C-alpha positions as CSV (number, residue, x, y, z in Angstrom):
1,M,0.0,0.0,0.0
2,Y,2.8,2.5,1.0
3,R,5.0,1.6,-1.9
4,D,2.2,1.9,-4.5
5,A,1.5,5.4,-3.2
6,A,5.1,6.4,-3.2
7,E,5.7,5.1,-6.7
8,Y,2.7,6.9,-8.1
9,I,4.0,10.2,-6.6
10,R,7.6,9.6,-7.6
11,K,6.5,9.3,-11.2
12,K,5.0,12.8,-11.0
13,I,8.0,14.7,-9.5
14,D,11.6,15.4,-10.2
15,I,12.7,16.2,-6.6
16,T,13.4,14.2,-3.5
17,P,11.6,15.8,-0.7
18,E,13.7,16.0,2.5
19,I,11.1,17.7,4.7
20,G,7.4,16.7,5.1
21,I,4.9,19.2,6.5
22,I,1.4,18.4,7.7
23,L,-0.6,21.6,7.7
24,G,-3.2,22.0,10.4
25,S,-6.4,23.9,10.2
26,G,-5.8,27.5,9.3
27,L,-2.2,26.9,8.0
28,S,-3.1,25.9,4.4
29,N,-1.7,29.2,3.1
30,I,1.8,28.0,3.8
31,A,1.4,26.0,0.6
32,D,1.2,29.2,-1.4
33,L,4.9,29.9,-0.5
34,I,6.1,26.8,-2.3
35,D,8.1,27.5,-5.5
36,N,7.6,25.3,-8.6
37,P,4.7,23.4,-6.9
38,V,3.5,20.0,-8.1
39,I,0.0,19.4,-6.8
40,I,-1.2,15.8,-6.5
41,D,-4.8,15.1,-5.3
42,Y,-5.2,12.4,-2.7
43,A,-8.0,10.9,-4.8
44,D,-5.5,10.2,-7.6
45,I,-3.0,8.3,-5.3
46,P,-3.5,4.6,-5.0
47,N,-4.9,3.5,-1.6
48,F,-5.2,7.1,-0.3
49,P,-8.2,8.1,1.7
50,T,-9.6,11.6,1.7
51,A,-10.3,13.9,4.6
52,T,-13.9,14.3,5.7
53,V,-13.4,18.0,6.8
54,R,-14.8,20.1,4.0
55,E,-12.1,22.8,4.3
56,H,-9.3,20.3,3.8
57,A,-7.9,20.5,0.2
58,N,-7.0,16.8,0.1
59,R,-3.7,17.1,-1.8
60,F,0.0,17.0,-1.6
61,I,2.0,19.9,-2.8
62,L,5.7,19.2,-3.6
63,G,8.3,21.8,-4.4
64,T,10.9,24.1,-2.9
65,L,10.3,26.1,0.3
66,S,13.2,28.3,1.6
67,D,15.7,26.3,-0.5
68,K,14.5,23.0,0.8
69,E,12.7,20.3,-1.1
70,V,9.4,19.7,0.6
71,I,6.2,17.7,0.5
72,V,3.2,19.3,2.2
73,M,-0.1,17.7,3.2
74,Q,-2.9,20.1,2.7
75,G,-5.7,18.2,4.5
76,R,-5.3,15.2,6.7
77,F,-7.4,12.4,8.1
78,H,-7.8,10.8,11.5
79,F,-8.6,7.6,13.3
80,Y,-11.7,9.3,14.8
81,E,-13.1,9.9,11.3
82,G,-13.4,6.1,10.9
83,Y,-10.2,5.3,9.1
84,E,-8.1,2.3,10.3
85,L,-4.6,3.1,11.6
86,P,-2.8,1.8,8.5
87,K,-4.7,4.4,6.4
88,V,-4.1,7.2,9.0
89,V,-0.3,6.6,8.8
90,L,-0.2,6.1,5.0
91,P,0.9,9.6,4.2
92,I,3.8,9.5,6.7
93,R,5.1,6.2,5.5
94,T,4.7,7.3,1.9
95,M,6.7,10.5,2.7
96,K,9.5,8.4,4.2
97,L,9.7,6.2,1.1
98,L,10.0,9.4,-1.0
99,G,13.0,10.5,1.1
100,V,11.6,12.6,3.9
101,D,13.8,12.5,7.0
102,T,12.3,15.5,8.9
103,L,8.6,15.9,9.6
104,I,6.9,19.1,10.8
105,V,3.4,18.6,12.2
């Protein structure tokens, strides 16, 4: 499940993100600061769920932020929304497979 998601994303990008950022409510504008953004909707990624909160954009944005290659989650999902834990941790494990070694939550 994690490898399929990472392979799909890897085919869409030409960077290796070193930092993963999970944006909380009210912080989605940080994604506007990313240079050369590549936007990937969760719905297009194999095995990925979508957030049930209407305001969540449900997408990854990859690019450069302050000279660092990043992957940003714009929208997240939780165990209390009815997702099983393997689905809840799917984005984090996918980020790791893509090269992320620092996570900002």
